[in-house]
C-alpha positions as CSV (number, residue, x, y, z in Angstrom):
1,M,-24.5,10.3,24.3
2,T,-28.1,10.8,23.3
3,L,-29.7,12.7,20.7
4,A,-33.2,12.3,22.3
5,P,-32.9,15.8,24.3
6,I,-32.1,18.0,21.2
7,L,-34.8,15.7,18.6
8,N,-37.5,16.3,21.3
9,A,-36.3,20.1,21.9
10,A,-38.7,23.1,20.8
11,P,-37.9,23.9,17.0
12,I,-36.2,27.4,17.9
13,I,-33.9,25.4,20.0
14,Q,-33.0,22.2,17.4
15,I,-32.1,26.0,15.1
16,H,-29.8,27.2,17.8
17,V,-27.9,24.0,18.5
18,A,-27.6,23.6,14.4
19,A,-26.3,26.8,14.3
20,A,-23.8,26.3,17.2
21,V,-22.6,23.4,15.9
22,I,-22.3,24.6,12.0
23,G,-20.5,27.8,13.7
24,I,-18.1,25.9,15.6
25,L,-17.3,23.6,13.0
26,I,-16.8,26.2,10.2
27,G,-15.3,28.8,12.4
28,P,-11.6,27.5,12.3
29,L,-12.0,27.4,9.0
30,A,-12.9,30.8,8.3
31,L,-10.4,32.2,10.5
32,Y,-7.2,30.3,10.1
33,W,-7.5,29.7,6.3
34,R,-5.3,31.7,4.2
35,Q,-7.1,35.4,4.0
36,G,-8.5,36.6,0.9
37,T,-9.0,33.8,-0.7
38,R,-12.2,32.1,-2.1
39,L,-11.9,29.6,0.2
40,H,-11.7,31.8,3.3
41,K,-14.4,34.3,1.7
42,T,-16.7,31.6,1.5
43,A,-16.5,29.9,4.7
44,G,-16.8,33.3,6.3
45,Y,-20.1,34.2,4.6
46,I,-21.1,30.9,6.1
47,W,-20.1,31.3,9.4
48,V,-21.1,35.1,9.7
49,S,-24.7,33.8,8.3
50,T,-24.3,30.7,11.2
51,M,-23.7,33.0,14.0
52,A,-26.3,35.6,13.1
53,V,-29.1,32.7,12.9
54,L,-27.4,31.5,16.3
55,A,-27.5,34.5,17.7
56,L,-31.2,35.2,16.8
57,S,-32.5,32.1,17.7
58,S,-31.4,32.9,21.2
59,F,-33.8,35.1,21.7
60,G,-36.5,32.4,21.2
61,I,-35.3,30.3,24.3
62,H,-36.0,31.4,27.2
63,S,-35.2,28.6,29.8
64,F,-32.6,30.5,31.6
65,A,-34.6,33.8,32.1
66,V,-33.1,36.3,35.2
67,I,-34.5,39.9,34.0
68,G,-38.3,38.9,32.6
69,P,-37.8,36.5,29.7
70,F,-34.0,37.6,29.4
71,S,-30.7,36.5,30.7
72,P,-27.0,37.5,30.3
73,L,-26.8,35.5,27.4
74,H,-29.4,37.8,25.5
75,G,-26.8,40.1,25.9
76,L,-24.0,38.3,24.6
77,A,-26.3,37.8,21.4
78,L,-26.7,41.4,21.1
79,F,-22.6,41.5,21.5
80,T,-22.5,38.9,18.8
81,L,-24.5,41.0,16.3
82,W,-22.8,44.0,16.7
83,S,-19.6,42.3,16.2
84,L,-20.7,40.3,13.2
85,Y,-21.6,43.8,11.9
86,E,-18.2,45.2,13.2
87,G,-16.2,42.2,11.4
88,V,-17.8,42.7,8.3
89,R,-17.6,46.3,8.0
90,R,-14.0,46.2,8.9
91,A,-13.1,43.4,6.6
92,R,-15.6,45.7,3.4
93,A,-13.2,49.0,4.8
94,G,-9.7,47.1,4.1
95,E,-9.1,47.2,8.1
96,I,-8.0,43.5,7.9
97,A,-6.2,43.3,11.1
98,I,-9.2,44.8,13.4
99,H,-11.4,42.2,11.1
100,R,-9.3,39.7,12.1
101,R,-9.2,40.2,15.7
102,V,-13.1,41.1,16.3
103,F,-13.9,37.6,14.6
104,R,-11.3,35.5,16.2
105,S,-12.2,37.2,19.9
106,L,-16.2,36.2,18.9
107,Y,-15.2,32.6,18.3
108,W,-13.1,31.8,21.4
109,L,-14.5,34.0,23.4
110,G,-18.1,34.3,22.3
111,V,-18.9,31.0,21.0
112,M,-16.8,28.5,22.7
113,V,-16.8,30.3,26.2
114,A,-20.5,30.8,26.4
115,G,-20.8,27.2,24.4
116,L,-19.3,25.9,27.9
117,F,-22.1,27.3,29.8
118,N,-24.5,24.9,28.1
119,F,-23.2,22.1,29.9
120,L,-25.3,23.4,33.1
121,P,-27.5,20.5,34.6
122,G,-30.5,20.5,33.1
123,R,-29.7,22.5,29.8
124,V,-30.3,20.4,26.4
125,I,-26.7,19.7,25.6
126,N,-26.1,18.6,28.9
127,R,-28.7,16.1,28.6
128,T,-27.5,15.2,25.6
129,V,-23.6,14.6,25.7
130,I,-23.5,13.6,29.4
131,P,-27.2,12.5,30.2
132,E,-25.8,9.7,33.3
133,T,-23.7,12.6,35.3
134,P,-24.9,15.8,34.8
135,E,-22.8,17.4,37.6
136,L,-20.1,16.6,35.3
137,G,-20.8,19.6,33.5
138,Y,-19.8,21.7,36.4
139,V,-16.1,20.2,35.7
140,L,-16.4,20.9,31.8
141,I,-17.1,24.1,32.7
142,A,-14.5,24.9,34.8
143,F,-12.0,23.2,32.9
144,G,-13.0,24.9,29.5
145,L,-12.9,28.2,31.7
146,G,-9.5,27.4,33.3
147,I,-8.0,26.6,29.9
148,A,-9.3,30.0,28.4
149,M,-8.1,31.8,31.2
150,F,-4.5,30.2,31.0
151,L,-4.9,31.3,27.1
152,V,-5.6,34.9,28.0
153,L,-3.4,35.4,30.6
154,R,-0.3,33.4,28.8
155,P,1.1,36.8,27.2
156,W,1.1,38.3,30.6
157,L,2.7,35.4,32.5
158,Q,5.3,35.0,30.3
159,A,6.4,38.7,30.4
160,F,6.5,38.4,34.0
161,W,8.5,35.4,34.1
162,R,10.8,37.0,31.7
163,R,11.1,40.2,33.9
164,Y,11.6,37.9,37.2
165,A,14.2,35.6,35.4
166,L,16.0,38.7,34.2
167,R,16.1,40.0,37.8
168,T,17.3,36.8,39.1
169,Q,20.5,36.7,36.6
């Protein structure tokens, strides 16, 4: 591992990486601390601010351009900004269950799954974490997506096996 690719990157990429790291680290604290406490609210404000910086900074990064200067990741940035707005709006309206669901979904699907794609060969994070074997990024992405799919499908699989086990008795 070497920090040289991040340190030599454009300032917008450095801001983006810093916001991502802070968001990944603060996210679980904001999401899983006891709700309503000062610590939860403070971590939440920091996380929302960091996520806004992360999403907005992505519009200055065009290395993965597919449609003009934009990529599907820019669509995710728009979704992130909308989710931040909705999550804060729902909390202020007292709709805590929806607030929780919006932010947990944003963290696990938006931040963590989207973050996996930074391990594609040629990306700054790939060159930082696995510079000697960039192709290992494909394995990390597949492994991470496999875990995500398992976690999403787990309730369905549990229900399926419960029904199947009842039929075979």
